C-alpha positions in Angstrom: 3.2 17.1 20.7 5.0 13.9 20.6 6.7 12.6 17.4 8.9 10.1 15.7 11.5 12.3 14.4 14.3 11.2 11.7 17.2 13.7 12.0 19.7 11.4 10.1 19.3 9.2 7.3 20.0 5.5 8.2 18.5 2.6 9.9 15.2 3.0 12.2 16.9 2.7 15.3 18.7 5.9 14.8 15.0 7.7 15.0 14.1 9.4 18.2 10.7 10.4 19.9 10.6 13.7 21.5 8.2 16.3 22.2 7.8 18.9 19.1 5.9 22.2 18.4 2.1 21.9 18.2 0.7 22.5 14.7 -1.4 25.1 13.5 -3.5 24.6 10.3 -2.5 27.2 7.3 -5.5 28.5 4.9 -7.0 25.1 3.3 -5.7 22.7 6.0 -7.1 20.6 8.9 -5.3 19.8 11.8 -6.1 16.2 12.9 -5.8 14.2 16.0 -4.1 11.1 14.8 -5.5 7.8 15.7 -3.7 5.6 13.4 -0.8 5.5 10.6 0.1 2.7 8.4 3.9 1.5 7.9 4.8 1.4 4.4 8.0 0.3 2.7 8.4 4.0 1.0 8.7 4.8 4.7 11.9 2.6 5.0 13.3 3.8 1.8 12.8 7.3 2.9 14.7 6.5 6.1 18.0 6.0 4.5 17.5 8.3 1.7 16.7 5.9 -1.2 13.4 6.8 -1.8 12.2 9.0 -5.1 11.3 11.8 -2.8 14.1 13.2 -0.8 12.8 14.5 3.0 14.6 17.7 4.3 15.9 16.6 7.6 14.7 16.6 10.3 11.3 15.1 9.3 8.4 13.0 10.6 7.7 9.8 8.7 4.7 8.8 7.5 2.4 10.0 4.9 -1.3 9.1 5.8 -3.3 9.2 8.7 -6.8 8.7 10.3 -8.2 10.5 13.0 -10.0 13.4 14.4 -10.3 16.9 13.4 -9.4 19.2 16.4 -9.1 22.4 14.0 -9.4 24.1 10.5 -7.9 26.6 8.8 -9.5 29.4 6.9 -11.6 28.3 3.7 -12.2 24.8 4.5 -16.0 23.8 4.2 -15.6 20.0 3.3 -14.8 18.9 6.5 -15.3 20.2 10.1 -13.8 19.8 13.7 -14.9 16.6 15.0 -15.4 14.6 11.6 -13.4 11.4 11.8 -11.3 11.4 8.6 -8.7 9.6 7.1 -5.9 11.9 4.9 -2.9 12.0 3.1 -0.1 14.4 4.5 2.0 14.0 1.5 4.8 11.9 2.3 5.8 12.8 5.9 4.4 14.1 9.0 2.1 11.3 10.2 4.1 9.4 12.8 3.0 11.6 15.6 0.2 12.8 17.8 -1.2 15.3 15.3 -1.0 16.0 11.6 -1.7 18.5 9.3 -3.5 17.9 5.7 -5.0 19.8 2.9 -8.6 19.8 3.9 -9.3 18.3 0.1 -7.2 15.2 1.0 -9.3 14.4 3.8 -12.4 12.0 3.5 -15.1 11.6 6.4 -14.9 7.8 7.5 -18.2 5.9 7.5 -19.0 5.1 10.9 -18.4 1.6 10.7 -14.8 2.2 9.5 -12.5 1.7 12.0 -9.0 4.1 12.2 -6.6 1.5 11.9 -8.6 -0.1 8.9 -9.0 3.0 7.2 -5.5 4.2 7.1 -3.5 2.7 4.6 -6.3 2.6 2.0 -4.6 5.3 -0.2 -1.2 3.8 -0.3 -1.8 0.1 -0.5 -5.9 -0.4 -1.6 -5.6 2.7 -3.6 -2.2 1.2 -5.2 -3.8 -1.8 -5.7 -7.6 -0.8 -6.9 -6.0 1.9 -9.3 -3.7 -0.8 -11.0 -5.9 -3.8 -11.5 -9.0 -1.5 -12.7 -7.5 1.2 -14.7 -4.1 0.1 -15.6 -4.2 -3.8 -15.8 -7.9 -3.7 -17.0 -8.5 -7.0 -14.7 -11.8 -8.8 -15.8 -14.0 -11.1 -14.4 -12.8 -14.4 -14.7 -9.2 -13.7 -15.5 -6.6 -15.1 -13.5 -4.4 -13.0 -11.3 -1.2 -13.8 -10.0 0.0 -11.7 -6.9 3.8 -11.7 -6.2 4.3 -10.8 -2.3 1.3 -12.0 -1.7 1.9 -12.3 2.1 2.7 -8.4 2.7 0.6 -5.2 2.8 0.2 -4.7 -1.1 -0.1 -8.3 -1.9 -2.7 -8.9 0.7 -5.0 -5.8 -1.1 -4.2 -7.3 -4.4 -6.0 -10.8 -3.4 -9.2 -8.8 -2.0 -9.5 -6.5 -4.7 -8.5 -9.2 -7.2 -11.5 -11.4 -5.8 -13.8 -8.3 -5.7 -13.1 -8.0 -9.2 -14.4 -11.5 -9.7 -10.7 -13.0 -10.7 -9.3 -16.2 -9.9 -6.1 -15.4 -7.6 -3.2 -17.3 -7.4 -0.9 -15.8 -4.4 2.7 -16.4 -4.3 4.9 -15.6 -1.1 7.9 -16.9 0.7 6.8 -18.8 3.8 3.6 -21.2 4.3 2.7 -19.0 7.4 2.0 -16.0 4.7 0.2 -18.4 2.4 -1.8 -19.6 5.2 -3.1 -16.0 5.6 -3.3 -15.8 1.6 -5.7 -18.5 1.8 -7.8 -17.3 4.8 -8.3 -13.8 2.5 -9.3 -15.7 -0.3 -6.3 -17.1 -2.4 -7.7 -19.5 -4.8 -4.3 -21.2 -5.0 -0.9 -20.5 -3.6 2.8 -20.7 -4.6 5.6 -20.9 -2.1 8.4 -19.3 -4.3 11.1 -20.3 -2.1 10.4 -24.1 -2.6 8.9 -24.4 -5.8 9.5 -22.8 -9.5 7.2 -19.8 -9.7 6.9 -20.1 -13.7 6.4 -23.8 -13.8 3.8 -23.4 -11.0 1.8 -20.9 -12.6 1.8 -22.4 -15.6 0.8 -25.7 -14.1 -2.0 -24.1 -12.4 -3.5 -22.4 -15.2 -3.2 -25.5 -17.3 -0.4 -24.0 -19.5 -2.2 -20.7 -20.4 -0.4 -18.5 -18.1 -1.8 -15.1 -15.9 -3.8 -12.7 -17.3 -2.4 -10.2 -14.7 0.8 -10.0 -12.6 0.8 -7.8 -9.8 4.3 -7.1 -8.7 5.5 -5.3 -5.6 8.6 -7.4 -5.1 10.7 -7.1 -8.3 14.0 -9.0 -8.2 14.4 -12.2 -9.9 10.9 -12.9 -9.8 9.9 -10.2 -12.2 11.0 -12.4 -15.1 9.9 -15.5 -13.7 6.5 -13.8 -13.6 6.3 -12.5 -16.9 7.5 -15.6 -18.5 4.1 -17.1 -16.7 1.9 -14.5 -18.3 -0.7 -15.4 -20.5 -1.0 -14.3 -24.4 -1.8 -10.8 -23.9 -1.1 -10.7 -20.2 -0.4 -7.5 -18.4 2.4 -7.3 -15.8 1.9 -4.5 -13.4 5.0 -3.0 -11.7 4.1 -1.7 -8.6 7.3 -1.8 -6.1 10.8 -3.2 -5.6 11.5 -4.8 -2.1 13.6 -7.3 -3.7 15.3 -4.8 -6.0 14.8 -3.5 -9.5 14.9 -6.3 -11.9 16.3 -6.2 -15.5 13.8 -7.9 -18.0 14.7 -9.0 -21.5 12.1 -7.1 -23.7 12.0 -10.1 -26.4 9.2 -11.7 -23.8 6.9 -8.8 -24.5 7.3 -9.4 -28.1 6.8 -13.6 -28.0 3.4 -13.0 -25.7 2.3 -10.0 -27.0 2.0 -9.1 -23.2 2.3 -5.4 -21.4 4.6 -4.0 -18.9 2.9 -1.3 -17.1 3.6 1.3 -14.0 1.6 1.7 -11.5 2.5 5.0 -9.4 -0.8 5.8 -7.4 0.8 8.9 -5.8 1.4 10.5 -9.3 -1.8 9.6 -10.6 -3.7 11.9 -7.3 -1.6 14.3 -8.2 -1.8 14.2 -12.1 -5.5 12.9 -12.0 -7.1 14.1 -9.1 -10.6 13.7 -9.7 -9.8 9.7 -10.5 -8.0 9.8 -7.2 -11.1 11.1 -5.3 -12.9 8.1 -7.4 -10.8 5.3 -6.2 -10.8 6.7 -2.6 -14.5 6.9 -2.5 -15.0 3.4 -3.9 -12.6 2.0 -1.4 -14.5 3.6 1.9 -17.7 2.4 0.3 -16.1 -1.1 -0.2 -14.7 -1.2 3.6 -18.1 0.3 5.0 -20.4 -2.3 3.5 -17.8 -5.0 4.3 -16.4 -5.9 0.7 -13.2 -5.3 1.9 -11.7 -6.3 5.4 -8.5 -4.7 5.8 -6.2 -7.2 8.2 -4.2 -5.6 10.7 -1.5 -7.8 12.1 0.5 -5.7 14.5 -0.1 -2.4 16.4 2.4 -0.1 17.6 2.8 2.6 19.5 4.9 5.6 18.8 7.9 4.5 21.0 7.9 1.1 19.0 7.7 2.7 15.9 11.0 1.7 15.1 10.7 -1.7 15.8 7.4 -1.4 13.2 10.1 -0.3 10.5 12.5 -2.5 11.1 10.0 -5.7 10.7 9.2 -3.7 7.6 12.5 -3.6 6.1 13.4 -7.3 7.2 10.3 -8.3 5.3 8.9 -10.5 8.4 5.5 -8.2 8.4 2.3 -10.3 7.3 -0.5 -8.0 6.1 -0.9 -4.4 7.6 1.1 -2.8 10.5 0.1 0.3 12.4 1.1 2.9 14.5 -1.4 4.1 17.2 -0.2 7.0 18.8 
């Protein structure tokens, strides 16, 4: 089969596309003919050996796939050959024509849900839904501030925030990204390349501040966002595309606000039943049209490095996928 292979840590331009041995499912596994794989920020970190999980070289990037089951190992009863599924492969193995996954990590897709639309549900929508509902306790009528709103994670936070009945303020670095944010439902926008994030967020909330802040960016934006928090606000730590921030903790005392970590992958390992509930809800939302995943770019395996480079350079808007 054809696959994208990382043989040495470094930039995506060092990846090679080559023929590798076909896969055979072991007990409890399924073999999936891959139709779509999301390109994610953790994929780029792993390439340069900067992620909390260290891959063993050589490895195939990609941790979630959608496609059609072509073979099953012994002991598999929840899915069968021919099923359209979305599945976690762990953290590697997705950028290929075929991938292996635990049968228990595969979910059958409703007929109305496309491959490209379903893949990434676990990574992005799962992170967001788990974060907003179970970690941030976002309530109908509250104000949600989304940083990095033009990216894959940020876009999901706009969608799910609106689905949960929140007023959503989207913050991003370009007008092009903010146009798309408004298109998918943002009530207000902040261009933090030109506007003061804290001041504008406070202005848009009549001085009250934001009830929940969703931050996949970090860097210098984190402290400004916390300063824009409402009394009793919840600041969700989702990622660090702009670097890991240092935050003065006196802000949490002054505002009686909380800083809350959101790690979807660890939740799936520690609370698998909750993980299954999250994923089923997301598939149902997508099937009935309540969620409409936006796909901005599609790449072949041969152009996977181009997609990864765009992600690393923060030039992506919405979700980008590899389609073998």
